[in-house]
Structures are given as structure tokens and as C-alpha cells.
C-alpha positions as CSV (number, residue, x, y, z in Angstrom):
1,M,107.5,206.5,77.2
2,K,107.1,203.1,75.2
3,A,103.3,202.7,75.0
4,T,103.2,198.5,75.8
5,S,100.0,196.5,76.6
6,E,102.5,196.4,80.0
7,T,103.2,200.0,80.6
8,M,99.3,200.9,79.4
9,S,98.5,199.0,82.5
10,A,101.1,199.3,84.7
11,L,99.9,203.0,84.6
12,A,96.5,201.7,85.1
13,R,97.5,200.1,88.4
14,E,98.5,203.8,89.5
15,I,95.7,205.5,88.6
16,A,93.6,202.9,90.7
17,Q,95.3,203.2,93.8
18,A,95.8,206.8,92.9
19,E,91.8,207.0,92.9
20,A,92.1,204.6,96.1
21,K,94.4,206.8,98.0
22,L,92.2,210.1,97.2
23,Q,89.4,208.6,98.5
24,K,91.2,206.8,101.9
25,L,92.0,211.0,102.2
26,E,88.6,211.9,101.7
27,W,86.9,209.7,104.6
28,E,90.3,211.1,107.0
29,I,89.3,215.1,105.7
30,E,86.2,214.0,107.0
31,E,87.0,212.5,110.2
32,I,88.7,215.6,111.4
33,G,86.1,218.0,110.1
34,Q,85.8,221.6,109.8
35,P,87.2,224.4,109.9
36,A,90.5,222.6,110.3
37,A,90.2,220.1,107.4
38,H,88.6,223.4,105.0
39,E,92.2,224.0,103.5
40,L,92.6,220.3,103.1
41,R,89.1,218.8,101.8
42,R,90.1,222.0,99.6
43,R,93.2,220.3,98.1
44,L,91.7,216.7,97.8
45,D,89.1,218.7,95.4
46,A,91.9,220.5,93.1
47,L,93.7,217.1,92.7
48,K,90.5,215.0,92.2
49,I,90.1,217.3,89.2
50,E,93.7,216.7,87.9
51,E,92.4,212.6,88.8
52,H,89.8,213.5,86.5
53,A,91.9,214.7,84.0
54,L,94.4,212.0,84.0
55,K,91.9,209.5,83.2
56,R,90.2,211.3,80.6
57,N,93.7,211.4,78.7
58,L,94.5,207.9,79.7
59,S,91.6,207.2,77.8
60,E,91.9,209.3,74.7
61,V,95.3,207.9,74.5
62,L,94.1,203.9,75.0
63,G,91.3,204.8,71.9
64,M,94.3,206.1,69.8
65,G,95.6,203.7,67.2
66,E,99.2,203.8,68.5
67,P,99.7,206.1,71.5
68,D,101.9,209.8,71.1
69,T,105.1,209.1,73.4
70,V,105.3,213.1,74.0
71,R,101.7,212.8,74.9
72,M,102.8,209.6,77.2
73,E,105.5,211.2,79.0
74,K,102.1,214.4,80.0
75,I,100.0,211.8,81.9
76,E,103.3,210.4,83.4
77,A,104.1,213.7,84.7
78,L,100.4,214.3,85.8
79,L,100.6,211.5,87.1
80,R,103.8,211.9,89.4
81,Y,102.3,215.2,90.7
82,I,98.9,213.9,91.5
83,Q,100.7,211.2,93.8
84,S,103.4,214.4,95.1
85,E,100.1,216.2,96.5
86,E,98.6,213.2,97.8
87,A,101.5,212.4,99.6
88,L,101.7,215.9,101.0
89,V,97.8,215.8,102.0
90,E,97.7,213.0,103.6
91,H,101.0,214.0,106.3
92,D,98.9,217.2,106.1
93,A,95.8,214.9,107.3
94,D,97.8,212.9,109.8
95,Y,99.8,215.8,111.5
96,L,95.8,217.7,111.9
97,H,94.2,214.2,112.6
98,Q,96.8,213.6,115.8
99,S,96.2,217.3,116.8
100,G,92.8,216.3,118.0
101,H,89.1,218.0,116.8
102,T,88.7,221.0,116.6
103,T,85.3,223.6,117.4
104,A,83.8,226.2,116.1
């Protein structure tokens, strides 16, 4: 992936969308409640760590004069991984949300 201003803007938009989706998932998981949402919470926390790493890597690349193609590919791969995991967590959260609330 060649780092042009257009690709960097598109990447930044996708990261912002992933961040917004994580926030939405967090609200949905809170609504489901414990103990049903325990595993989803763990997965969400792991995704947040990955998202912080993604933003850190992107800011490092932006600080470089000429971004490394290999590094840009790694950033894009991490973003795709996060998006894929978000979709899985969202699917599981939707399933639990439809199943009704649990009581401890």
C-alpha cells in the first residue's frame, strides 16, 4: 500500500469508524449484563488494546517522512483484523441481546 494523502485519509476514516463501532459494542455489552456478557467484555477489551496499537502505529507512520510500505501493510492488516473481530463480537452480542437478560 503506497502512503498517499488520500490513502492516509481513508485509513484514518476507517480507524475512526472502528473506534465508533467499539464504543457502540461496549454500550450493547453493558446492556446485556453479567454474567452473559463476561466473555464479550474480555474480547472487547482485547480489541481496545489492538485499536490503541493501531492508532499508535499510524501516528508513528505519520511522523515519518516517507512511510514504509511494509509498515503500512501491517497497519492495514491490523485494521482488517480489528474489523473482522468487531463483526464477530457484534454478532455474538446481538445473539445474546436477543436471548434476553440473565440473572445471577
